matplotlib code that plots the C-alpha trace (Angstrom):
import matplotlib.pyplot as plt

x = [-4.8, -2.1, 0.4, -1.5, -2.5, 1.7, 2.2, -0.6, 1.1, 4.1, 2.8, 0.2, 3.4, 4.9, 1.8, 1.1, 4.4, 4.3, 2.3, 1.2, -0.5, -1.7, -4.6, -5.0, -7.9, -9.4, -13.1, -14.8, -17.1, -13.9, -12.0, -14.6, -14.7, -11.0, -10.8, -13.3, -12.2, -8.4, -10.1, -11.0, -8.1, -6.6, -9.3, -9.6, -6.0, -5.4, -3.2, -3.6, -4.2, -5.0, -6.4, -7.4, -8.8, -7.9, -9.3, -5.7, -2.3, 0.9, 3.8, 2.5, 0.3, 3.3, 5.8, 2.8, 2.9, 6.9, 6.8, 4.3, 6.7, 4.3, 5.8, 3.8, 1.6, -0.9, -2.4, -5.5, -7.1, -4.5, -0.2, 0.7, 1.0, 3.0, 5.6, 8.9, 7.7, 6.9, 9.8, 11.7, 10.3, 11.1, 8.2, 7.6, 4.7, 1.6, 0.6, -2.8, -3.6, -5.9, -4.6, -2.1, 1.2, 4.4, 6.9, 6.9, 8.1, 8.6, 5.1, 2.9, 0.2, -1.5, -3.2, -1.5, 2.1, 0.3, -2.3, -5.0, -6.8, -7.6, -10.0, -13.0, -11.5, -10.5, -11.3, -8.7, -11.3, -11.1, -7.4, -7.6, -10.1, -7.4, -4.9, -7.3, -7.8, -3.8, -4.4, -6.8, -10.2, -12.0, -14.4, -17.1, -15.7, -16.8, -19.8, -18.2, -15.6, -18.4, -19.9, -16.4, -16.5, -19.6, -19.3, -16.2, -18.3, -17.1, -19.9, -20.4, -18.3, -19.2, -23.2, -21.6, -18.3, -16.0, -12.4, -11.1, -14.1, -16.2, -14.1, -15.1, -19.0, -18.6, -17.3, -19.9, -22.9, -20.1, -20.6, -24.8, -23.9, -24.7, -27.6, -26.8, -29.1, -30.3, -32.0, -33.5, -30.2, -32.0, -30.7, -33.2, -34.6, -35.2, -36.2, -37.6, -41.4, -41.4, -42.3, -39.2, -36.5, -37.8, -38.2, -34.3, -32.9, -30.0, -27.8, -29.6, -32.2, -35.4, -36.0, -39.7, -39.6, -36.1, -37.4, -41.0, -42.9, -46.9, -45.4, -44.0, -46.6, -48.5, -46.0, -46.5, -50.2, -50.1, -48.9, -50.9, -48.7, -50.8, -50.8, -51.0, -53.2, -52.6, -49.0, -46.7, -44.9, -41.0, -39.2, -38.9, -42.4, -43.6, -44.6, -41.5, -44.7, -44.8, -41.0, -41.3, -44.3, -42.3, -38.8, -40.8, -41.8, -39.3, -36.9, -39.4, -39.6, -36.1, -36.2, -39.1, -37.6, -33.9, -31.9, -28.5, -28.9, -25.5, -27.4, -30.8, -28.4, -27.7, -31.4, -30.6, -27.7, -26.0, -27.6, -26.4, -27.9, -26.5, -28.1, -27.0, -28.6, -32.4, -34.7, -36.0, -33.0, -29.9, -27.9, -29.6, -28.7, -24.6, -25.5, -27.1, -25.2, -22.5, -23.8, -24.8, -21.2, -20.5, -22.6, -20.2, -16.9, -17.0, -18.5, -15.9, -17.4, -15.5, -16.1, -19.9, -19.1, -15.8, -18.8, -22.0, -19.4, -18.1, -22.1, -23.2, -27.1, -27.9, -26.4, -23.9, -26.2, -28.6, -26.0, -25.3, -28.4, -29.3, -25.8, -27.8, -30.4, -27.8, -25.7, -28.7, -29.8, -26.8, -25.5, -29.9, -28.3, -25.0, -26.4, -28.9, -26.0, -24.6, -27.5, -27.8, -23.8, -23.7, -20.1, -17.5, -16.4, -12.9, -11.9, -11.3, -12.8, -16.0, -15.7, -17.5, -16.1, -17.4, -16.0, -17.1, -20.5, -19.9, -18.1, -14.8, -15.0, -18.2, -17.6, -16.2, -19.4, -21.7, -19.4, -20.2, -23.9, -23.8, -23.3, -26.5, -27.8, -26.4, -22.4, -22.0, -20.8, -18.4, -15.9, -14.4, -15.9, -14.1, -14.9, -13.0, -13.4, -11.7, -10.1, -8.6, -5.9, -5.8, -8.3, -9.5, -10.1, -12.4, -12.5, -14.9, -15.3, -16.9, -16.3, -16.3, -13.8, -11.3, -11.3, -10.2, -7.7, -8.6, -6.5, -7.7, -5.0, -1.9, -3.4, -4.0, -0.8, 1.3, -1.2, -1.0, 2.8, 3.8, 1.5, 3.2, 0.2, -0.7, -3.1, -4.1, -6.4, -7.7, -8.9, -11.8, -12.2, -9.5, -8.3, -5.4, -4.7, -3.5, -2.8, -5.8, -4.1, -2.7, -6.8, -6.3, -2.4, -4.2, -7.1, -5.0, -2.7, -5.3, -6.9, -3.9, -3.1, -6.6, -6.2, -2.9, -4.1, -7.7, -5.3, -3.2, -5.6]
y = [6.4, 9.6, 7.1, 5.2, 9.3, 10.3, 7.0, 8.0, 11.3, 9.5, 7.5, 10.4, 12.5, 9.9, 9.6, 13.1, 13.9, 11.2, 11.8, 8.1, 6.4, 3.2, 1.5, -2.1, -2.9, -5.8, -7.2, -8.0, -4.6, -3.2, -3.5, -1.4, 0.9, 1.3, 2.2, 4.4, 6.7, 6.5, 7.3, 10.1, 11.6, 11.2, 13.1, 15.8, 16.1, 17.2, 13.5, 10.9, 7.7, 4.0, 1.1, -2.9, -5.2, -8.6, -11.5, -12.1, -10.7, -13.5, -12.5, -13.0, -9.9, -8.5, -8.6, -7.3, -4.3, -4.1, -4.4, -1.2, 0.9, 3.3, 6.0, 4.6, 1.7, 1.6, -1.5, -1.1, -4.0, -6.1, -5.7, -6.8, -10.8, -9.4, -7.3, -9.2, -10.0, -5.8, -5.2, -7.7, -6.7, -2.7, -1.3, 2.3, 1.2, 2.5, -1.0, 0.5, -2.9, -4.0, -8.1, -9.6, -8.8, -10.3, -8.3, -4.7, -1.9, 2.1, 2.7, -0.1, 1.4, -1.3, -1.4, -4.7, -3.0, -0.5, -3.6, -2.6, -5.4, -5.6, -8.1, -5.7, -2.2, -1.0, -2.4, -1.7, 0.9, 2.5, 2.5, 3.9, 6.3, 7.8, 8.1, 9.9, 12.4, 12.2, 13.7, 16.4, 17.6, 13.8, 13.3, 13.0, 10.1, 8.7, 6.4, 4.4, 3.6, 2.4, 1.0, -1.3, -2.0, -3.6, -6.0, -7.0, -8.3, -6.0, -4.8, -8.3, -9.4, -6.5, -5.9, -2.4, -0.7, -0.3, 0.9, 3.2, 2.9, 4.2, 7.1, 6.9, 6.9, 9.8, 11.9, 10.8, 11.5, 14.7, 15.6, 14.4, 11.3, 9.2, 8.1, 4.8, 3.8, -0.1, -2.0, -5.6, -6.3, -9.1, -7.9, -5.9, -3.3, -1.0, -2.8, -6.5, -6.6, -7.0, -11.4, -11.8, -10.7, -13.5, -16.0, -15.0, -15.2, -17.4, -15.6, -16.5, -19.7, -19.8, -23.0, -23.4, -19.7, -19.4, -19.7, -20.8, -18.3, -18.9, -19.4, -15.6, -14.7, -16.2, -15.7, -11.6, -11.8, -13.1, -9.8, -7.9, -6.2, -4.4, -4.5, -1.3, -2.3, -5.7, -6.1, -5.9, -3.0, -3.1, -2.3, 1.1, 1.9, 0.4, 2.7, 2.0, 0.1, -2.0, -2.4, -3.6, -6.0, -7.6, -7.9, -8.9, -11.4, -12.5, -12.6, -15.3, -17.2, -18.0, -18.6, -21.3, -22.6, -23.4, -20.8, -20.3, -17.2, -15.5, -16.0, -14.1, -11.2, -10.7, -10.2, -6.0, -4.2, -1.0, 0.0, 2.2, 4.5, 6.3, 9.7, 10.7, 8.6, 7.8, 6.0, 2.2, 1.6, -0.3, 1.9, 3.7, 0.8, -0.1, -3.7, -3.9, -1.6, -4.0, -7.0, -4.9, -4.1, -7.9, -8.7, -7.0, -7.0, -10.6, -11.7, -9.2, -6.0, -4.3, -0.9, -1.3, -1.3, 1.8, 3.7, 2.7, 4.1, 7.0, 8.3, 6.7, 6.2, 5.8, 3.0, 1.0, 1.0, -0.8, -2.7, -3.3, -4.4, -6.5, -8.6, -9.0, -10.6, -12.8, -13.1, -14.0, -16.6, -18.1, -18.0, -19.6, -22.2, -22.7, -23.4, -26.0, -28.0, -27.6, -29.0, -31.8, -32.9, -32.1, -31.4, -33.7, -33.5, -34.0, -33.2, -29.7, -28.7, -28.9, -28.6, -29.3, -29.3, -27.3, -28.2, -26.3, -26.0, -22.8, -19.5, -19.4, -15.5, -16.6, -19.4, -17.4, -16.2, -19.9, -21.5, -19.3, -18.7, -22.4, -23.2, -21.4, -24.3, -27.6, -27.0, -27.6, -23.7, -25.4, -26.1, -24.0, -24.4, -24.7, -24.8, -25.6, -24.2, -25.7, -22.3, -22.1, -21.6, -24.7, -24.8, -21.7, -22.7, -20.3, -20.7, -18.9, -19.1, -16.6, -15.2, -17.8, -20.0, -16.9, -16.3, -20.2, -19.9, -19.9, -17.9, -18.6, -16.5, -18.6, -21.3, -20.9, -19.4, -22.4, -25.3, -23.1, -23.2, -26.3, -27.5, -24.7, -22.6, -19.4, -17.8, -15.2, -12.9, -12.2, -14.3, -15.1, -15.3, -16.6, -17.9, -19.6, -21.2, -24.3, -26.5, -28.8, -32.0, -30.7, -31.0, -33.4, -32.8, -29.3, -30.1, -32.7, -29.6, -27.6, -30.0, -30.4, -26.4, -25.6, -28.7, -27.1, -23.8, -24.4, -27.0, -24.7, -21.9]
z = [79.8, 79.7, 78.0, 75.5, 74.6, 74.6, 72.1, 69.9, 69.6, 68.3, 66.2, 64.6, 63.9, 62.1, 60.0, 58.9, 58.1, 54.9, 52.0, 50.4, 53.3, 52.7, 55.5, 55.7, 57.9, 59.1, 57.8, 60.6, 62.5, 65.0, 61.8, 59.3, 62.3, 62.4, 59.0, 58.4, 61.4, 60.4, 56.1, 57.9, 59.7, 57.1, 54.5, 56.7, 57.4, 53.5, 53.2, 50.1, 51.1, 49.4, 51.8, 52.1, 54.0, 54.9, 56.5, 58.1, 57.9, 56.8, 54.8, 51.7, 52.1, 54.2, 50.9, 48.7, 50.4, 50.5, 47.1, 46.7, 48.9, 50.0, 52.7, 56.0, 56.2, 58.5, 60.2, 62.3, 64.0, 63.4, 63.0, 66.5, 65.9, 62.9, 64.0, 63.6, 60.3, 59.8, 61.1, 59.3, 55.7, 56.7, 56.5, 57.6, 59.8, 62.6, 64.2, 65.7, 67.1, 70.5, 69.7, 72.1, 70.6, 69.8, 69.3, 69.3, 67.1, 67.0, 66.5, 68.0, 68.9, 72.0, 75.3, 76.5, 76.6, 78.9, 81.4, 79.9, 78.3, 74.5, 74.7, 76.9, 77.8, 74.0, 70.4, 67.5, 66.7, 69.9, 69.5, 66.0, 67.4, 70.1, 67.4, 65.3, 67.9, 67.7, 64.4, 64.0, 65.0, 65.4, 68.3, 66.5, 65.2, 68.8, 67.7, 65.3, 67.7, 70.1, 67.2, 66.8, 70.2, 70.5, 67.7, 69.7, 72.0, 74.5, 76.3, 77.2, 80.3, 82.6, 81.2, 79.3, 77.9, 80.2, 80.7, 78.0, 75.8, 78.8, 77.8, 74.3, 74.8, 77.3, 74.3, 71.9, 74.8, 75.2, 70.7, 71.0, 68.8, 71.6, 73.7, 76.8, 78.7, 80.8, 78.6, 77.1, 75.1, 72.7, 68.7, 66.7, 68.8, 66.3, 63.1, 64.4, 65.7, 69.7, 69.3, 66.3, 68.5, 71.3, 68.1, 67.5, 70.3, 71.1, 73.8, 76.2, 73.9, 74.9, 75.9, 74.1, 72.2, 70.8, 67.4, 68.2, 66.3, 67.8, 71.9, 71.2, 69.8, 73.2, 75.3, 74.5, 74.5, 78.0, 79.1, 77.5, 74.8, 72.4, 68.7, 65.9, 64.1, 61.4, 63.1, 65.8, 67.5, 67.5, 71.0, 70.2, 70.1, 73.3, 76.2, 79.2, 81.7, 78.5, 78.0, 82.2, 81.6, 79.1, 80.7, 83.9, 82.2, 80.4, 83.8, 85.1, 81.9, 82.6, 85.6, 85.8, 82.3, 85.0, 82.7, 84.8, 86.5, 84.2, 81.6, 82.7, 84.2, 80.1, 79.2, 80.7, 80.2, 78.3, 75.1, 72.5, 70.2, 67.6, 68.0, 63.9, 62.7, 61.5, 63.6, 62.9, 60.9, 60.9, 61.8, 64.9, 67.0, 67.8, 67.8, 65.0, 63.0, 63.7, 62.2, 59.3, 59.2, 59.1, 56.4, 53.7, 54.6, 55.2, 51.7, 50.4, 50.0, 52.4, 50.4, 50.9, 54.6, 54.5, 52.7, 55.2, 58.3, 55.9, 56.1, 53.1, 53.6, 49.8, 47.0, 49.2, 52.1, 50.1, 49.0, 52.7, 53.3, 50.9, 52.2, 55.6, 54.3, 53.4, 56.2, 58.1, 56.0, 55.9, 59.5, 60.0, 57.7, 59.9, 63.1, 61.4, 59.5, 63.2, 65.1, 62.5, 62.5, 66.3, 67.9, 68.6, 72.4, 74.1, 77.0, 78.0, 74.4, 71.6, 68.1, 65.0, 60.9, 58.9, 55.9, 53.1, 54.1, 56.6, 55.0, 56.5, 57.5, 59.0, 61.1, 63.9, 64.6, 63.9, 65.8, 69.2, 68.0, 68.5, 72.3, 73.2, 70.8, 70.8, 73.1, 76.6, 78.4, 79.9, 77.2, 74.6, 71.1, 68.3, 64.7, 61.6, 58.0, 54.7, 53.0, 49.2, 51.4, 54.6, 57.1, 59.1, 63.0, 65.0, 68.4, 71.2, 75.0, 77.3, 80.8, 83.0, 81.7, 81.2, 84.9, 85.1, 83.2, 79.3, 77.2, 73.0, 72.1, 73.3, 73.2, 69.0, 68.6, 69.9, 68.7, 65.9, 65.5, 66.4, 62.8, 60.7, 61.2, 62.9, 65.3, 67.7, 68.8, 72.5, 75.7, 74.9, 71.5, 68.7, 65.7, 62.9, 60.3, 60.0, 57.3, 55.2, 56.7, 60.1, 61.8, 64.0, 65.6, 65.7, 68.0, 70.4, 70.9, 71.2, 73.7, 75.4, 75.9, 77.0, 79.4, 80.9, 81.4, 83.1, 85.0, 86.4, 87.9]

ax = plt.figure().add_subplot(projection="3d")
ax.plot(x, y, z, "-o")
ax.set_aspect("equal")
plt.show()
């Protein structure tokens, strides 16, 4: 990690010598935590700053930044794909990102430059955490970097955070901010009754249980799970032996249902508890925290998410909880839409077109969830959603496909470029923006490119 840290110190020096600092970040959980880490570091360093969040960095946004002429712009969790344009406009900029880069710049902090994979070894918030460490005493922000990494699904590949992410986890543990242990990986351990965890499980999808409240309650009764008065306990309320009975029962259930072994293995993995947060709250578990953040900026309320990351547990936290409720409703409606219309299958991919029925900022999440319900895991899934400026495209793969050669970042970038759009991201998940009239040509081109990737391994 030392070479990345050396570059981080150079970038930090470039930031700290300026006073008019503009922070620009992405709108997902990784982007929000990245911005919070940077804003906190700047505040502690006594620096004045402004902050903006964008869905996607493009030339028009860069020109707006150039017009305002800040002394330096710090891009977090984005920017590596726009280095040529940043340089072309003469922006004094530090880019702290983990996406596959295109070009380079004098202050470009990106793990891929050092053969470190930004899809699972370090997230955008992790890179920004290294930058913040180089700016001062900011090790206590490690928990935010872990939330960002989990929100970016970087723990899924190995069932735990690895690489530099792992070192950040250790720093959080040393600071008393993070506890990690192997446990059930289902969402909602802090906030949901246990039967709701099973009912809403989508990865893996549990045939006969997922979506069926009565069946989930019956399953838990068969496990001898106790009640608390009239109410079901949450996972965090169970005794160790009760947890083990449920986990063993779920594994047996999945095996009898014919669920693939790799999906069963994902039932248990490393989970991250944030010890400075209140037990039973949405911010106590890194996965739930990241979902809470996704429910803010993706609905144009980035400042609410930033405030939560900066410690607000009053007004803005309550606003975030309300947005989370809306987010969950929209995800359910999105899944139901895909169930109803189905997916179209080409030779090397599957896709659905949500039109204006699913918000473009969450269509990628819906796509990822849809594979467990209606899709084919042997193919990447692509989703279209209309926007005012064109069509948002989101692609999701899996690590089995990545091992076979899938690189959605390269495929999306190439296919989008062929129709005057732009795209990029990670090998396992990527996005693009294309003209509305180009959907047919884009999907045909993308299918061909992915086919070439998978055949060349």
